[in-house]
C-alpha positions, -999 to +999 in steps of 0.1 A: -332+142-502-331+150-465-330+187-471-361+184-494-379+165-466-369+192-441-384+218-464-417+199-465-418+195-427-411+233-422-437+242-449-463+222-429-452+238-397-455+273-413-491+265-424-502+255-389-480+281-371-508+307-367-527+282-346-496+273-325-488+310-320-524+318-310-523+291-284-489+304-271-503+339-269-531+326-247-505+310-225-485+343-223-456+327-241-458+349-272-459+387-278-494+394-291-482+424-311-448+413-323-454+377-332-456+388-368-418+391-367-416+353-368-430+357-404-403+382-413-427+411-410-411+440-391-420+475-380-384+485-373-361+502-397-327+491-410-301+519-405-277+528-433-242+514-429-228+482-413-252+459-394-240+430-374-264+402-363-264+381-332-288+352-327-294+332-295-324+310-286-334+324-252-323+342-220-291+324-213-277+327-248-287+364-251-271+373-217-239+356-227-235+380-256-244+412-237-207+419-230-201+417-268-230+440-276-218+465-250-184+465-267-197+469-303-222+496-292-192+518-288-177+510-321-178+537-348-176+512-377-210+497-367-243+515-374-267+489-360-267+457-340-295+433-347-303+407-320-328+379-326-341+353-302-371+329-301-386+335-267-407+362-250-386+362-219-353+369-238-369+399-255-379+414-221-345+408-206-327+425-235-351+455-233-338+462-198-303+472-211-316+502-231-290+499-258-288+527-284-277+509-316-292+475-308-327+464-318-344+431-310-365+410-334-380+375-330-363+349-351-383+339-382-396+304-389-369+284-407-388+285-439-368+291-472-390+320-482-392+337-448-354+334-441-346+348-475-370+377-469-354+383-435-319+385-450-329+407-479-344+432-455-317+433-428-286+427-451-262+418-422-225+421-428-220+391-405-242+365-388-232+353-353-252+323-340-248+313-304-247+280-286-266+252-304-287+273-328-284+254-361-310+262-387-307+245-422-327+270-443-312+301-427-277+286-429-281+278-466-294+313-474-266+330-454-241+309-474-257+317-507-255+355-500-218+350-490-223+364-455-197+352-429-214+328-406-200+322-371-212+297-346-200+312-313-198+294-280-210+263-298-224+235-278-233+200-289-243+173-264-237+136-269-274+131-275-276+159-301-244+147-318-258+111-322-289+126-338-268+145-363-247+114-371-279+095-380-282+121-408-245+124-415-245+137-451-273+162-443-255+173-412-222+179-430-240+199-457-253+222-430-221+225-409-201+232-441-220+265-443-203+278-412-173+300-417-157+293-383-169+276-352-159+285-316-168+255-293-174+263-256-159+230-245-136+202-257-164+177-261-182+200-286-149+205-305-145+167-309-181+164-322-176+193-347-145+176-361-165+144-367-192+164-384-166+180-407-172+216-396-149+239-415-126+259-392-127+252-355-110+274-329-112+270-291-117+302-270-134+289-239-169+293-226-182+329-231-206+324-203-177+328-179-176+365-188-192+390-164-222+409-176-216+441-154-244+464-146-236+497-128-271+500-113-269+466-096-250+478-066-277+504-057-305+479-063-288+453-040-285+478-011-323+480-011-326+442-015-302+435+013-322+458+036-353+439+027-338+406+038-314+421+065-328+402+094-332+369+075-311+340+066-316+334+029-306+309+002-317+308-034-332+281-057-327+294-093-341+284-127-363+257-112-386+235-132-417+216-123-413+193-092-381+211-082-399+239-063-416+214-040-382+197-036-367+230-024-397+238-002-392+204+015-355+213+020-367+246+036-388+227+061-358+206+070-334+236+073-357+258+094-355+232+122-320+244+128-320+280+113-341+308+126-355+336+104-350+315+073-364+325+039-360+304+007-360+324-025-373+305-055-368+318-090-388+296-115-374+291-149-408+299-163-426+326-143-460+319-158-461+288-135-459+310-104-495+307-093-494+269-095-461+269-076-475+291-048-506+269-045-485+237-043-461+251-017-490+264+005-503+229+006-472+220+025-482+244+052-456+270+043-463+307+040-455+322+006-448+358-007-444+369-043-419+395-055-445+412-077-468+418-047-440+439-031-447+428+005-439+454+031-431+428+057-415+394+054-420+385+091-441+354+084-426+344+050-411+310+044-408+310+006-403+341-015-412+335-052-395+358-078-423+360-104-410+389-125-386+390-155-350+399-154-346+398-116-323+367-113-289+384-112-296+406-081-308+376-061-277+356-072-256+385-059-271+383-024-274+345-021-246+327-004-259+293-015-277+288-049-294+256-060-297+254-098-328+237-113-331+216-144-307+192-127-331+170-107-351+164-138-336+153-172-330+188-186-292+189-183-291+217-157-288+255-159-258+277-161-244+283-126-216+308-135-233+340-126-239+330-090-204+314-088-189+347-099-205+363-068-188+337-046-219+316-039-218+279-031-234+260-060-258+231-054-273+209-081-289+176-089-273+147-108-283+159-143-258+186-155-248+175-190-255+209-205-226+224-185-203+194-179-170+214-181-184+242-160-195+219-131-162+200-134-143+232-128-166+243-099-161+209-083-123+212-086-126+246-069-146+229-041-176+253-044-202+230-059-220+200-045-243+174-060-275+166-040-303+142-045-326+146-015-342+176+003-324+166+035-290+166+017-299+200+001-308+214+035-275+202+051-254+216+022-267+252+024-241+277+038-246+314+046-210+325+037-196+336+004-162+326-011-151+358-027-117+346-037-131+319-059-156+344-073-127+366-083-109+337-099-139+329-121-142+365-131-106+366-142-112+335-164-142+352-179-124+384-187-096+365-205-122+346-226-141+378-234-109+396-246-100+367-268-135+365-283-136+402-291-102+399-308-114+370-329-147+387-339-130+420-347-112+403-376-146+396-393-165+427-380-138+454-380-107+444-399-125+430-429-146+461-430-115+483-431-102+464-461-133+471-482 
């Protein structure tokens, strides 16, 4: 009954989706040429041979699987790697890696017909869904076609789990479609057992793994030169109201620190103009990264308003505040900055990464703040490289274990056929 009702709701969403997508195009949240992929219409070709498919919702999920994509790009048994996601920002970030075998498509609407059409065209040998991406129609169709379905780095919050438990029989019918689930934390493992997921195996959080880029060191030399005479700290993945919070912290901190620049990286860069306007109202001088300012002499706040730039600023920042934690969003992933030895600062709402923040706290490199004054007093301008290396080691172990597990489905099973 619940599945039938779900189909009706999705059918209605599909009917009105052109209006929704048109509105999102106007807001620069949708690709005006490629939005048709969400209706399982593609201009790309499916290569002959084995195709493996990874799906993640947005930037964080896609970046977490980049080390896996790099590994399987080199594998002779795999002809093509399909990566799907739902957001424009994730497609732009993936494009920067210039993979040879890997292509990106936008994930289709979870309509029975559209998901079936998608699977018929791409014919994946395996489907790997990342984090909390659970889609009833797609899961049912994958199961019907006997395609191994893996939920990798699975994450269920208490709030999400309670929702699923309200629809217990419906939830179990969906989770039973999954071949094997790899939870990213013990809390998720507990919830998956209660939802009667098939096989559960704990590998650790894949987001600990380093996404190494050879060009980053060269880029960072230029970036360091740009900010050479400045004291900098970074506010990353900020949401509405958090930019003003950080700007107020800047005003507090500059009373004690000369040549201070606060670098703010908004979670959604289309908000940049509004952010700049709001900060200027505080009497602070703002520069934007896209404008490529020659001089930062009079700059207070530096807004990073371009895609795919976060990592290089995480690398030069000794202190990084993570957004989504002052508001009720559950926080953002701090591991990339922690790997570079930065001090991690955050608000009280970090439910999305409970285990991660617990570890960082035990290593004494994170601190919870609730006022601009407290944030200002918590900023440091020294890195802790020993802790950064420790986190890197954890990530490499998790990555190796994950590849070994996936190889059974992707490589070993292929050799048997």
